[in-house]
A tleap script that builds the chain and sets N, CA, C and O, in Angstrom:
source leaprc.protein.ff14SB
mol = sequence {
  NMET GLU LEU LYS TYR ARG ASN ILE ILE SER
  PHE VAL TRP SER LYS ASP ILE GLY ARG SER
  LEU THR PHE TYR THR VAL ILE LEU GLY CYS
  ARG VAL VAL PHE GLN SER GLN ASN TRP VAL
  GLU LEU ALA VAL PRO GLY LEU SER THR GLY
  TYR LEU ALA ILE ASN LEU ASP SER SER ASP
  GLN PRO ILE ARG LYS ASN GLU PHE ILE THR
  LEU GLY VAL ASP ASN LEU ASP LEU PHE THR
  ALA HIE LEU ALA ALA SER LYS VAL LYS LEU
  LYS GLY GLU VAL MET GLU PHE TYR GLU GLU
  GLY ILE ARG MET LEU LYS PHE TYR ASP PRO
  ASP ASP ASN ILE ILE THR ALA ALA GLU VAL
  GLU CARG
}
set mol.1.N position { -59.467 29.932 40.278 }
set mol.1.CA position { -59.139 31.278 40.687 }
set mol.1.C position { -59.254 32.218 39.492 }
set mol.1.O position { -58.688 31.958 38.430 }
set mol.2.N position { -59.972 33.282 39.669 }
set mol.2.CA position { -60.078 34.296 38.628 }
set mol.2.C position { -58.916 35.274 38.789 }
set mol.2.O position { -58.720 35.850 39.859 }
set mol.3.N position { -58.157 35.454 37.723 }
set mol.3.CA position { -57.034 36.383 37.785 }
set mol.3.C position { -57.522 37.798 37.531 }
set mol.3.O position { -58.273 38.050 36.589 }
set mol.4.N position { -57.087 38.716 38.381 }
set mol.4.CA position { -57.457 40.114 38.236 }
set mol.4.C position { -56.291 40.950 38.746 }
set mol.4.O position { -55.794 40.729 39.850 }
set mol.5.N position { -55.867 41.890 37.950 }
set mol.5.CA position { -54.718 42.711 38.298 }
set mol.5.C position { -55.165 44.131 38.603 }
set mol.5.O position { -56.107 44.639 37.995 }
set mol.6.N position { -54.495 44.759 39.535 }
set mol.6.CA position { -54.811 46.143 39.895 }
set mol.6.C position { -54.247 47.122 38.880 }
set mol.6.O position { -54.867 48.145 38.589 }
set mol.7.N position { -53.066 46.810 38.335 }
set mol.7.CA position { -52.451 47.696 37.361 }
set mol.7.C position { -51.298 46.961 36.683 }
set mol.7.O position { -50.996 45.808 36.990 }
set mol.8.N position { -50.674 47.664 35.761 }
set mol.8.CA position { -49.468 47.149 35.127 }
set mol.8.C position { -48.454 48.289 35.111 }
set mol.8.O position { -48.794 49.434 34.812 }
set mol.9.N position { -47.218 47.964 35.434 }
set mol.9.CA position { -46.158 48.959 35.446 }
set mol.9.C position { -45.019 48.437 34.577 }
set mol.9.O position { -44.574 47.300 34.737 }
set mol.10.N position { -44.562 49.261 33.675 }
set mol.10.CA position { -43.379 48.955 32.892 }
set mol.10.C position { -42.362 50.034 33.222 }
set mol.10.O position { -42.743 51.170 33.505 }
set mol.11.N position { -41.085 49.708 33.193 }
set mol.11.CA position { -40.119 50.726 33.587 }
set mol.11.C position { -38.950 50.825 32.636 }
set mol.11.O position { -38.668 49.917 31.854 }
set mol.12.N position { -38.277 51.963 32.730 }
set mol.12.CA position { -37.060 52.233 31.980 }
set mol.12.C position { -35.965 52.584 32.977 }
set mol.12.O position { -36.245 53.049 34.082 }
set mol.13.N position { -34.724 52.360 32.581 }
set mol.13.CA position { -33.573 52.747 33.388 }
set mol.13.C position { -33.137 54.150 32.983 }
set mol.13.O position { -33.242 54.533 31.818 }
set mol.14.N position { -32.651 54.904 33.952 }
set mol.14.CA position { -32.184 56.254 33.675 }
set mol.14.C position { -30.956 56.574 34.513 }
set mol.14.O position { -30.863 56.174 35.674 }
set mol.15.N position { -30.029 57.288 33.926 }
set mol.15.CA position { -28.866 57.792 34.668 }
set mol.15.C position { -29.181 59.143 35.302 }
set mol.15.O position { -28.482 59.568 36.221 }
set mol.16.N position { -30.230 59.828 34.822 }
set mol.16.CA position { -30.596 61.149 35.333 }
set mol.16.C position { -32.124 61.225 35.409 }
set mol.16.O position { -32.789 61.551 34.426 }
set mol.17.N position { -32.666 60.920 36.582 }
set mol.17.CA position { -34.124 60.875 36.735 }
set mol.17.C position { -34.769 62.224 36.433 }
set mol.17.O position { -35.841 62.271 35.830 }
set mol.18.N position { -34.140 63.311 36.841 }
set mol.18.CA position { -34.712 64.634 36.572 }
set mol.18.C position { -34.882 64.899 35.089 }
set mol.18.O position { -35.928 65.385 34.658 }
set mol.19.N position { -33.854 64.582 34.301 }
set mol.19.CA position { -33.927 64.762 32.848 }
set mol.19.C position { -35.006 63.869 32.248 }
set mol.19.O position { -35.779 64.308 31.396 }
set mol.20.N position { -35.059 62.605 32.697 }
set mol.20.CA position { -36.083 61.687 32.192 }
set mol.20.C position { -37.477 62.130 32.612 }
set mol.20.O position { -38.423 62.040 31.829 }
set mol.21.N position { -37.605 62.602 33.830 }
set mol.21.CA position { -38.903 63.053 34.326 }
set mol.21.C position { -39.445 64.199 33.471 }
set mol.21.O position { -40.637 64.241 33.165 }
set mol.22.N position { -38.578 65.115 33.094 }
set mol.22.CA position { -39.002 66.207 32.208 }
set mol.22.C position { -39.494 65.653 30.878 }
set mol.22.O position { -40.534 66.085 30.380 }
set mol.23.N position { -38.770 64.708 30.297 }
set mol.23.CA position { -39.165 64.115 29.016 }
set mol.23.C position { -40.535 63.444 29.125 }
set mol.23.O position { -41.420 63.696 28.307 }
set mol.24.N position { -40.706 62.592 30.134 }
set mol.24.CA position { -41.941 61.818 30.239 }
set mol.24.C position { -43.147 62.667 30.656 }
set mol.24.O position { -44.279 62.336 30.301 }
set mol.25.N position { -42.926 63.750 31.400 }
set mol.25.CA position { -44.063 64.588 31.803 }
set mol.25.C position { -44.353 65.667 30.773 }
set mol.25.O position { -45.505 65.837 30.372 }
set mol.26.N position { -43.341 66.396 30.339 }
set mol.26.CA position { -43.564 67.514 29.421 }
set mol.26.C position { -43.855 67.037 28.007 }
set mol.26.O position { -44.804 67.511 27.383 }
set mol.27.N position { -43.060 66.114 27.490 }
set mol.27.CA position { -43.217 65.702 26.092 }
set mol.27.C position { -44.275 64.617 25.927 }
set mol.27.O position { -45.089 64.685 25.007 }
set mol.28.N position { -44.274 63.603 26.819 }
set mol.28.CA position { -45.237 62.508 26.670 }
set mol.28.C position { -46.496 62.700 27.509 }
set mol.28.O position { -47.431 61.910 27.384 }
set mol.29.N position { -46.550 63.721 28.356 }
set mol.29.CA position { -47.781 64.048 29.075 }
set mol.29.C position { -48.093 63.187 30.280 }
set mol.29.O position { -49.218 63.227 30.779 }
set mol.30.N position { -47.139 62.408 30.767 }
set mol.30.CA position { -47.380 61.569 31.947 }
set mol.30.C position { -47.453 62.436 33.201 }
set mol.30.O position { -46.996 63.579 33.200 }
set mol.31.N position { -48.031 61.887 34.270 }
set mol.31.CA position { -48.203 62.598 35.533 }
set mol.31.C position { -47.583 61.779 36.657 }
set mol.31.O position { -47.797 60.570 36.741 }
set mol.32.N position { -46.819 62.437 37.515 }
set mol.32.CA position { -46.164 61.752 38.636 }
set mol.32.C position { -47.218 61.311 39.650 }
set mol.32.O position { -48.043 62.112 40.090 }
set mol.33.N position { -47.181 60.023 40.015 }
set mol.33.CA position { -48.073 59.504 41.061 }
set mol.33.C position { -47.296 59.046 42.285 }
set mol.33.O position { -47.871 58.912 43.365 }
set mol.34.N position { -45.999 58.805 42.134 }
set mol.34.CA position { -45.140 58.441 43.265 }
set mol.34.C position { -43.718 58.797 42.907 }
set mol.34.O position { -43.284 58.612 41.770 }
set mol.35.N position { -42.990 59.314 43.895 }
set mol.35.CA position { -41.597 59.651 43.629 }
set mol.35.C position { -40.754 59.423 44.875 }
set mol.35.O position { -41.112 59.834 45.978 }
set mol.36.N position { -39.621 58.753 44.664 }
set mol.36.CA position { -38.610 58.621 45.699 }
set mol.36.C position { -37.286 59.035 45.065 }
set mol.36.O position { -37.264 59.491 43.922 }
set mol.37.N position { -36.208 58.883 45.778 }
set mol.37.CA position { -34.912 59.291 45.248 }
set mol.37.C position { -34.505 58.472 44.024 }
set mol.37.O position { -33.862 58.998 43.115 }
set mol.38.N position { -34.873 57.192 43.991 }
set mol.38.CA position { -34.405 56.304 42.930 }
set mol.38.C position { -35.499 55.754 42.021 }
set mol.38.O position { -35.216 54.917 41.165 }
set mol.39.N position { -36.739 56.204 42.188 }
set mol.39.CA position { -37.851 55.595 41.461 }
set mol.39.C position { -38.975 56.613 41.324 }
set mol.39.O position { -39.332 57.275 42.298 }
set mol.40.N position { -39.530 56.743 40.133 }
set mol.40.CA position { -40.665 57.625 39.897 }
set mol.40.C position { -41.711 56.836 39.116 }
set mol.40.O position { -41.403 56.254 38.075 }
set mol.41.N position { -42.943 56.815 39.615 }
set mol.41.CA position { -44.041 56.182 38.870 }
set mol.41.C position { -44.865 57.271 38.211 }
set mol.41.O position { -45.170 58.299 38.816 }
set mol.42.N position { -45.217 57.025 36.965 }
set mol.42.CA position { -45.929 57.999 36.155 }
set mol.42.C position { -47.226 57.409 35.626 }
set mol.42.O position { -47.235 56.309 35.074 }
set mol.43.N position { -48.319 58.142 35.793 }
set mol.43.CA position { -49.586 57.746 35.185 }
set mol.43.C position { -49.515 58.098 33.700 }
set mol.43.O position { -49.044 59.170 33.320 }
set mol.44.N position { -49.988 57.183 32.882 }
set mol.44.CA position { -49.981 57.374 31.433 }
set mol.44.C position { -51.309 58.020 31.041 }
set mol.44.O position { -52.367 57.511 31.411 }
set mol.45.N position { -51.277 59.135 30.295 }
set mol.45.CA position { -52.508 59.819 29.939 }
set mol.45.C position { -53.486 58.897 29.207 }
set mol.45.O position { -53.106 58.180 28.281 }
set mol.46.N position { -54.729 58.927 29.629 }
set mol.46.CA position { -55.767 58.132 28.988 }
set mol.46.C position { -55.941 56.747 29.574 }
set mol.46.O position { -56.915 56.068 29.247 }
set mol.47.N position { -55.031 56.300 30.430 }
set mol.47.CA position { -55.122 54.981 31.050 }
set mol.47.C position { -55.350 55.143 32.546 }
set mol.47.O position { -54.751 56.007 33.186 }
set mol.48.N position { -56.210 54.316 33.090 }
set mol.48.CA position { -56.452 54.429 34.528 }
set mol.48.C position { -55.574 53.488 35.347 }
set mol.48.O position { -55.404 53.709 36.546 }
set mol.49.N position { -55.017 52.452 34.739 }
set mol.49.CA position { -54.216 51.504 35.514 }
set mol.49.C position { -52.905 51.124 34.842 }
set mol.49.O position { -52.335 50.083 35.169 }
set mol.50.N position { -52.418 51.919 33.932 }
set mol.50.CA position { -51.143 51.650 33.280 }
set mol.50.C position { -50.129 52.701 33.702 }
set mol.50.O position { -50.412 53.897 33.631 }
set mol.51.N position { -48.964 52.276 34.136 }
set mol.51.CA position { -47.958 53.201 34.639 }
set mol.51.C position { -46.599 52.932 34.003 }
set mol.51.O position { -46.262 51.795 33.671 }
set mol.52.N position { -45.838 53.994 33.843 }
set mol.52.CA position { -44.434 53.910 33.482 }
set mol.52.C position { -43.645 54.285 34.720 }
set mol.52.O position { -44.093 55.113 35.513 }
set mol.53.N position { -42.503 53.701 34.894 }
set mol.53.CA position { -41.649 54.063 36.014 }
set mol.53.C position { -40.249 54.331 35.500 }
set mol.53.O position { -39.771 53.673 34.576 }
set mol.54.N position { -39.606 55.304 36.111 }
set mol.54.CA position { -38.210 55.603 35.818 }
set mol.54.C position { -37.416 55.078 37.002 }
set mol.54.O position { -37.664 55.463 38.144 }
set mol.55.N position { -36.474 54.209 36.731 }
set mol.55.CA position { -35.673 53.568 37.766 }
set mol.55.C position { -34.230 54.049 37.624 }
set mol.55.O position { -33.624 53.886 36.566 }
set mol.56.N position { -33.679 54.640 38.683 }
set mol.56.CA position { -32.325 55.160 38.638 }
set mol.56.C position { -31.310 54.030 38.510 }
set mol.56.O position { -31.346 53.059 39.265 }
set mol.57.N position { -30.416 54.169 37.557 }
set mol.57.CA position { -29.301 53.248 37.404 }
set mol.57.C position { -28.059 54.003 37.865 }
set mol.57.O position { -27.476 54.770 37.099 }
set mol.58.N position { -27.654 53.787 39.113 }
set mol.58.CA position { -26.523 54.523 39.674 }
set mol.58.C position { -25.206 53.764 39.530 }
set mol.58.O position { -24.194 54.159 40.107 }
set mol.59.N position { -25.219 52.687 38.767 }
set mol.59.CA position { -23.982 51.928 38.571 }
set mol.59.C position { -23.058 52.691 37.627 }
set mol.59.O position { -23.486 53.620 36.941 }
set mol.60.N position { -21.802 52.295 37.599 }
set mol.60.CA position { -20.873 52.915 36.663 }
set mol.60.C position { -20.784 52.121 35.358 }
set mol.60.O position { -19.914 52.374 34.525 }
set mol.61.N position { -21.677 51.176 35.194 }
set mol.61.CA position { -21.749 50.369 33.975 }
set mol.61.C position { -22.621 51.078 32.940 }
set mol.61.O position { -23.418 51.944 33.299 }
set mol.62.N position { -22.480 50.723 31.664 }
set mol.62.CA position { -23.381 51.289 30.649 }
set mol.62.C position { -24.834 50.975 31.030 }
set mol.62.O position { -25.135 49.897 31.542 }
set mol.63.N position { -25.703 51.914 30.775 }
set mol.63.CA position { -27.101 51.764 31.177 }
set mol.63.C position { -27.788 50.659 30.386 }
set mol.63.O position { -27.551 50.487 29.190 }
set mol.64.N position { -28.636 49.920 31.074 }
set mol.64.CA position { -29.447 48.905 30.405 }
set mol.64.C position { -30.544 49.612 29.624 }
set mol.64.O position { -31.136 50.571 30.119 }
set mol.65.N position { -30.819 49.156 28.427 }
set mol.65.CA position { -31.804 49.806 27.559 }
set mol.65.C position { -33.101 49.009 27.520 }
set mol.65.O position { -33.099 47.778 27.534 }
set mol.66.N position { -34.204 49.742 27.471 }
set mol.66.CA position { -35.518 49.144 27.346 }
set mol.66.C position { -35.986 49.353 25.910 }
set mol.66.O position { -35.754 50.413 25.327 }
set mol.67.N position { -36.633 48.361 25.347 }
set mol.67.CA position { -37.157 48.477 23.988 }
set mol.67.C position { -38.544 47.846 23.913 }
set mol.67.O position { -38.962 47.400 22.844 }
set mol.68.N position { -39.256 47.805 25.026 }
set mol.68.CA position { -40.493 47.038 25.049 }
set mol.68.C position { -41.705 47.837 25.492 }
set mol.68.O position { -42.655 47.266 26.028 }
set mol.69.N position { -41.693 49.140 25.280 }
set mol.69.CA position { -42.846 49.971 25.607 }
set mol.69.C position { -43.447 50.472 24.304 }
set mol.69.O position { -42.752 51.050 23.468 }
set mol.70.N position { -44.736 50.249 24.139 }
set mol.70.CA position { -45.449 50.765 22.977 }
set mol.70.C position { -46.624 51.593 23.464 }
set mol.70.O position { -47.430 51.127 24.269 }
set mol.71.N position { -46.718 52.812 22.978 }
set mol.71.CA position { -47.829 53.699 23.293 }
set mol.71.C position { -48.805 53.675 22.127 }
set mol.71.O position { -48.418 53.966 20.996 }
set mol.72.N position { -50.051 53.336 22.381 }
set mol.72.CA position { -51.071 53.359 21.332 }
set mol.72.C position { -51.572 54.780 21.156 }
set mol.72.O position { -52.003 55.408 22.123 }
set mol.73.N position { -51.521 55.294 19.945 }
set mol.73.CA position { -51.970 56.660 19.660 }
set mol.73.C position { -53.080 56.629 18.617 }
set mol.73.O position { -53.172 55.698 17.817 }
set mol.74.N position { -53.921 57.660 18.638 }
set mol.74.CA position { -55.019 57.744 17.673 }
set mol.74.C position { -54.546 58.270 16.317 }
set mol.74.O position { -55.069 57.865 15.279 }
set mol.75.N position { -53.555 59.175 16.321 }
set mol.75.CA position { -53.102 59.782 15.078 }
set mol.75.C position { -51.572 59.843 15.094 }
set mol.75.O position { -50.988 60.733 15.712 }
set mol.76.N position { -50.940 58.906 14.421 }
set mol.76.CA position { -49.487 58.810 14.431 }
set mol.76.C position { -48.835 60.023 13.773 }
set mol.76.O position { -47.757 60.448 14.191 }
set mol.77.N position { -49.476 60.583 12.750 }
set mol.77.CA position { -48.891 61.748 12.085 }
set mol.77.C position { -48.817 62.946 13.038 }
set mol.77.O position { -47.794 63.629 13.093 }
set mol.78.N position { -49.881 63.201 13.776 }
set mol.78.CA position { -49.869 64.302 14.750 }
set mol.78.C position { -48.864 64.039 15.858 }
set mol.78.O position { -48.159 64.952 16.286 }
set mol.79.N position { -48.791 62.788 16.331 }
set mol.79.CA position { -47.851 62.442 17.387 }
set mol.79.C position { -46.414 62.608 16.891 }
set mol.79.O position { -45.561 63.105 17.626 }
set mol.80.N position { -46.141 62.197 15.654 }
set mol.80.CA position { -44.814 62.351 15.072 }
set mol.80.C position { -44.441 63.828 14.965 }
set mol.80.O position { -43.304 64.205 15.248 }
set mol.81.N position { -45.391 64.659 14.560 }
set mol.81.CA position { -45.142 66.103 14.474 }
set mol.81.C position { -44.843 66.679 15.860 }
set mol.81.O position { -43.979 67.545 15.999 }
set mol.82.N position { -45.555 66.202 16.883 }
set mol.82.CA position { -45.310 66.633 18.261 }
set mol.82.C position { -43.890 66.266 18.691 }
set mol.82.O position { -43.192 67.088 19.287 }
set mol.83.N position { -43.461 65.047 18.396 }
set mol.83.CA position { -42.107 64.628 18.742 }
set mol.83.C position { -41.066 65.484 18.016 }
set mol.83.O position { -40.074 65.904 18.611 }
set mol.84.N position { -41.297 65.735 16.739 }
set mol.84.CA position { -40.361 66.543 15.951 }
set mol.84.C position { -40.272 67.964 16.509 }
set mol.84.O position { -39.180 68.520 16.625 }
set mol.85.N position { -41.418 68.549 16.854 }
set mol.85.CA position { -41.430 69.903 17.425 }
set mol.85.C position { -40.719 69.941 18.773 }
set mol.85.O position { -40.170 70.973 19.159 }
set mol.86.N position { -40.728 68.828 19.480 }
set mol.86.CA position { -40.057 68.730 20.782 }
set mol.86.C position { -38.607 68.282 20.646 }
set mol.86.O position { -37.919 68.070 21.645 }
set mol.87.N position { -38.144 68.140 19.397 }
set mol.87.CA position { -36.763 67.739 19.082 }
set mol.87.C position { -36.375 66.381 19.675 }
set mol.87.O position { -35.244 66.176 20.117 }
set mol.88.N position { -37.351 65.455 19.672 }
set mol.88.CA position { -37.104 64.095 20.143 }
set mol.88.C position { -36.416 63.327 19.020 }
set mol.88.O position { -36.813 63.417 17.858 }
set mol.89.N position { -35.386 62.575 19.376 }
set mol.89.CA position { -34.632 61.791 18.388 }
set mol.89.C position { -35.468 60.590 17.946 }
set mol.89.O position { -35.896 59.782 18.771 }
set mol.90.N position { -35.693 60.483 16.645 }
set mol.90.CA position { -36.464 59.380 16.073 }
set mol.90.C position { -35.534 58.253 15.660 }
set mol.90.O position { -34.357 58.478 15.376 }
set mol.91.N position { -36.068 57.040 15.628 }
set mol.91.CA position { -35.310 55.873 15.155 }
set mol.91.C position { -35.921 55.451 13.821 }
set mol.91.O position { -36.793 54.584 13.765 }
set mol.92.N position { -35.459 56.060 12.787 }
set mol.92.CA position { -35.983 55.738 11.465 }
set mol.92.C position { -37.269 56.486 11.143 }
set mol.92.O position { -37.609 57.496 11.760 }
set mol.93.N position { -37.954 55.958 10.169 }
set mol.93.CA position { -39.191 56.555 9.663 }
set mol.93.C position { -40.401 55.772 10.161 }
set mol.93.O position { -40.260 54.731 10.803 }
set mol.94.N position { -41.583 56.284 9.858 }
set mol.94.CA position { -42.821 55.565 10.169 }
set mol.94.C position { -42.827 54.261 9.381 }
set mol.94.O position { -42.566 54.246 8.178 }
set mol.95.N position { -43.130 53.164 10.080 }
set mol.95.CA position { -43.240 51.849 9.433 }
set mol.95.C position { -44.719 51.547 9.239 }
set mol.95.O position { -45.531 51.787 10.133 }
set mol.96.N position { -45.060 51.028 8.089 }
set mol.96.CA position { -46.456 50.726 7.807 }
set mol.96.C position { -46.606 49.247 7.485 }
set mol.96.O position { -45.924 48.712 6.612 }
set mol.97.N position { -47.501 48.605 8.197 }
set mol.97.CA position { -47.811 47.199 7.987 }
set mol.97.C position { -49.271 47.149 7.512 }
set mol.97.O position { -50.195 46.977 8.307 }
set mol.98.N position { -49.450 47.304 6.196 }
set mol.98.CA position { -50.775 47.483 5.627 }
set mol.98.C position { -51.704 46.320 5.898 }
set mol.98.O position { -52.871 46.526 6.231 }
set mol.99.N position { -51.207 45.104 5.762 }
set mol.99.CA position { -52.075 43.941 5.948 }
set mol.99.C position { -52.610 43.858 7.371 }
set mol.99.O position { -53.736 43.408 7.584 }
set mol.100.N position { -51.817 44.286 8.343 }
set mol.100.CA position { -52.239 44.251 9.739 }
set mol.100.C position { -52.950 45.533 10.161 }
set mol.100.O position { -53.537 45.583 11.242 }
set mol.101.N position { -52.905 46.570 9.323 }
set mol.101.CA position { -53.533 47.842 9.655 }
set mol.101.C position { -52.810 48.586 10.767 }
set mol.101.O position { -53.445 49.239 11.594 }
set mol.102.N position { -51.477 48.490 10.791 }
set mol.102.CA position { -50.696 49.105 11.856 }
set mol.102.C position { -49.644 50.034 11.255 }
set mol.102.O position { -48.993 49.705 10.263 }
set mol.103.N position { -49.496 51.191 11.874 }
set mol.103.CA position { -48.407 52.120 11.556 }
set mol.103.C position { -47.641 52.355 12.852 }
set mol.103.O position { -48.246 52.530 13.910 }
set mol.104.N position { -46.307 52.360 12.772 }
set mol.104.CA position { -45.495 52.508 13.980 }
set mol.104.C position { -44.320 53.446 13.744 }
set mol.104.O position { -43.837 53.606 12.623 }
set mol.105.N position { -43.884 54.052 14.824 }
set mol.105.CA position { -42.694 54.894 14.812 }
set mol.105.C position { -41.937 54.652 16.106 }
set mol.105.O position { -42.534 54.610 17.182 }
set mol.106.N position { -40.625 54.492 16.003 }
set mol.106.CA position { -39.795 54.316 17.187 }
set mol.106.C position { -39.031 55.614 17.448 }
set mol.106.O position { -38.614 56.310 16.523 }
set mol.107.N position { -38.859 55.918 18.749 }
set mol.107.CA position { -38.119 57.106 19.140 }
set mol.107.C position { -37.382 56.833 20.441 }
set mol.107.O position { -37.616 55.819 21.098 }
set mol.108.N position { -36.487 57.750 20.807 }
set mol.108.CA position { -35.627 57.563 21.978 }
set mol.108.C position { -36.009 58.506 23.108 }
set mol.108.O position { -36.413 59.646 22.877 }
set mol.109.N position { -35.875 58.012 24.337 }
set mol.109.CA position { -35.966 58.902 25.491 }
set mol.109.C position { -34.555 59.436 25.761 }
set mol.109.O position { -33.627 59.079 25.035 }
set mol.110.N position { -34.365 60.281 26.783 }
set mol.110.CA position { -33.045 60.868 27.018 }
set mol.110.C position { -31.938 59.858 27.332 }
set mol.110.O position { -30.762 60.184 27.169 }
set mol.111.N position { -32.276 58.645 27.775 }
set mol.111.CA position { -31.274 57.620 28.055 }
set mol.111.C position { -31.150 56.616 26.924 }
set mol.111.O position { -30.548 55.556 27.097 }
set mol.112.N position { -31.713 56.938 25.772 }
set mol.112.CA position { -31.706 56.088 24.581 }
set mol.112.C position { -32.508 54.802 24.729 }
set mol.112.O position { -32.271 53.840 23.998 }
set mol.113.N position { -33.459 54.770 25.670 }
set mol.113.CA position { -34.449 53.700 25.670 }
set mol.113.C position { -35.308 53.917 24.431 }
set mol.113.O position { -35.618 55.057 24.083 }
set mol.114.N position { -35.688 52.851 23.772 }
set mol.114.CA position { -36.502 52.960 22.561 }
set mol.114.C position { -37.965 52.772 22.930 }
set mol.114.O position { -38.341 51.807 23.595 }
set mol.115.N position { -38.781 53.721 22.481 }
set mol.115.CA position { -40.220 53.667 22.716 }
set mol.115.C position { -40.890 53.625 21.348 }
set mol.115.O position { -40.448 54.287 20.410 }
set mol.116.N position { -41.950 52.848 21.244 }
set mol.116.CA position { -42.692 52.761 19.999 }
set mol.116.C position { -44.051 53.423 20.178 }
set mol.116.O position { -44.705 53.252 21.207 }
set mol.117.N position { -44.466 54.174 19.179 }
set mol.117.CA position { -45.827 54.711 19.101 }
set mol.117.C position { -46.506 53.953 17.965 }
set mol.117.O position { -45.938 53.811 16.882 }
set mol.118.N position { -47.721 53.468 18.212 }
set mol.118.CA position { -48.414 52.669 17.193 }
set mol.118.C position { -49.844 53.158 17.019 }
set mol.118.O position { -50.546 53.455 17.986 }
set mol.119.N position { -50.250 53.234 15.767 }
set mol.119.CA position { -51.626 53.566 15.405 }
set mol.119.C position { -52.209 52.314 14.750 }
set mol.119.O position { -51.657 51.787 13.785 }
set mol.120.N position { -53.319 51.856 15.285 }
set mol.120.CA position { -53.957 50.644 14.759 }
set mol.120.C position { -55.257 51.054 14.081 }
set mol.120.O position { -56.084 51.761 14.657 }
set mol.121.N position { -55.415 50.597 12.855 }
set mol.121.CA position { -56.637 50.871 12.101 }
set mol.121.C position { -57.815 50.192 12.787 }
set mol.121.O position { -57.718 49.034 13.194 }
set mol.122.N position { -58.880 50.880 12.910 }
set mol.122.CA position { -60.062 50.319 13.591 }
set mol.122.C position { -61.136 49.956 12.628 }
set mol.122.O position { -62.193 49.473 13.034 }
savepdb mol mol.pdb
quit
């Protein structure tokens, strides 16, 4: 059997979907492709089959945090400046892994999910 997937979806938990939706569409440039009361799927700019989803966490428990989304960017310095101009909370400084040719920066969404932006040397 040949394995073939239609798409991949990764999601984050949110206590306020409207606030998260603004962050992911306005700041990160995603586009809504499906929306219900408790779930929003977002197309990721530049990808035809990769989606992010915001999943409402309506429990009274502390929100579960996601730390496993990495966005590949062409220019980490420009992306970092964009985040700073948008007043996005950063998690530390740019990390550089010279031997691997990778530069990374971690930042937070409105629910404190950690997202990584990575620039890979080509």
